[in-house]
N, C-alpha and C positions, 0 to 999 in steps of 0.2 A: 646379331647388330642389332644398338643402339639407338631408343629417339631422344632424340633431344631436342628444347626449345627458350632461345638467348632471351636473357630481358636486361632496361638498364643505360637499354639508349638513349637518350635524347639530349635537345639540343644548346651546347656553352658554349661561354666564352672563352679566347685563346686564353692558358696558364691554370685553367679551371681542373678537376680530375673526374672521372666517372669512376662504376664500377661492374662491370658486364658481371652475368650470370647466366649456365649456362645447365638445367636443370637435363642430367639422362636415366631413359625407365631404362627396369631388368637391373638380375643382377652378376653381370655380369661385366659391371662398368668398370673396377675396378682391378683386370683384364688389358682393360686399354691407354697405350698415351690416349694423350688429350692434347688441342693443336684449338689458338686463334687464327682466324685468317680474317681478310678485312678485301671489301673489293670494290672503288671509285669508280662514279660515270664514265663510260669507256677508255676503265681498263681494268687490266687479267688480273684476276684475284688473288694477293700474297700470301704471305706468314707473316705473321707478325710475335708468336708465338708459344709451344710446346712444354710441356711436360709427361715425365716417362709414367708408368701406368703405379712405380711404386711410388712414387713423387720424390725423387731421392737424384732428378736431372732434370734441371730447365736448361729450355734457348729461345734463341728473342735474335727479334732482327735489327739490324744495322739498324734500324732506324727508330727502332722504338728503347734501347739497350739505355737501362740508364732512364725510363720512366716509367716502363709497363712494366707491373709486376704479374706472373701468371700461380696461383694456386688451385691447387686443389679440395673436396674436404668427401675424403672414398665412401663416408659416413652416411653424405649427404645427396652421395652421387648430384657432388654440386664442383661444376669448376667455375672460378673466377680469372676474372684479367684484372688488376688497379692499373688505372692512366691517369698519372698524373704529366702537367706541365705538355694539357693540350693546348695547339694549333691545325689554324685550319687544316697543313694537309693530312689531319688523322683522319677527316671528313671518307665518312663511307660505311658502307652495311660492311658489318664485322661479324663474325662467324664462330659455330663453335664445331667442330668436328675429332669425333674418333674413330683412332688406327690402329693397326697390331701389326706395320713394319718397320720395325727402328729404324734401317738406314735411312728414310725417305722421313720421319721425322720434319723433316722444315719446307715439304713439300707438298702438294694438295694429290698425290699421288703414291701420297703412305697414309690413307685414309677413304675410309668407308661407310660414313653415317655424318651424318652432315646437316647439324640445325636452319629452320631458315634463316633469321640473320635477324640483327638488330640496328636502326641506326641509330647512327653515330653521328654527328653535324654540329659543328667546329665552329665558330665566329672570329671574327679580326678583332 
């Protein structure tokens, strides 16, 4: 089990961009699928994006396709989420997660390690 710490959140205006980063500890980072989830007030945690441990396959929620890009740098033990064309509906706490169940890569049940989250607020 790895330890994860998110950074890069903040307050932006609609149409702006942010890049989130998730730093992982441990030597086994490269063996995990990595995902980003978000949770808005009074809503369930929802899938945003994921990337396999090889970095060859990515997955995106329909709501962010074409706007968000997930990537990873295994040498730096870091996964990123580039968020463009942000809108107020993207406002949430964003969580980084690590998992090892490929067929559950787009669900919270596919992950066993979570960061504490970073707040993203988009004003109109």
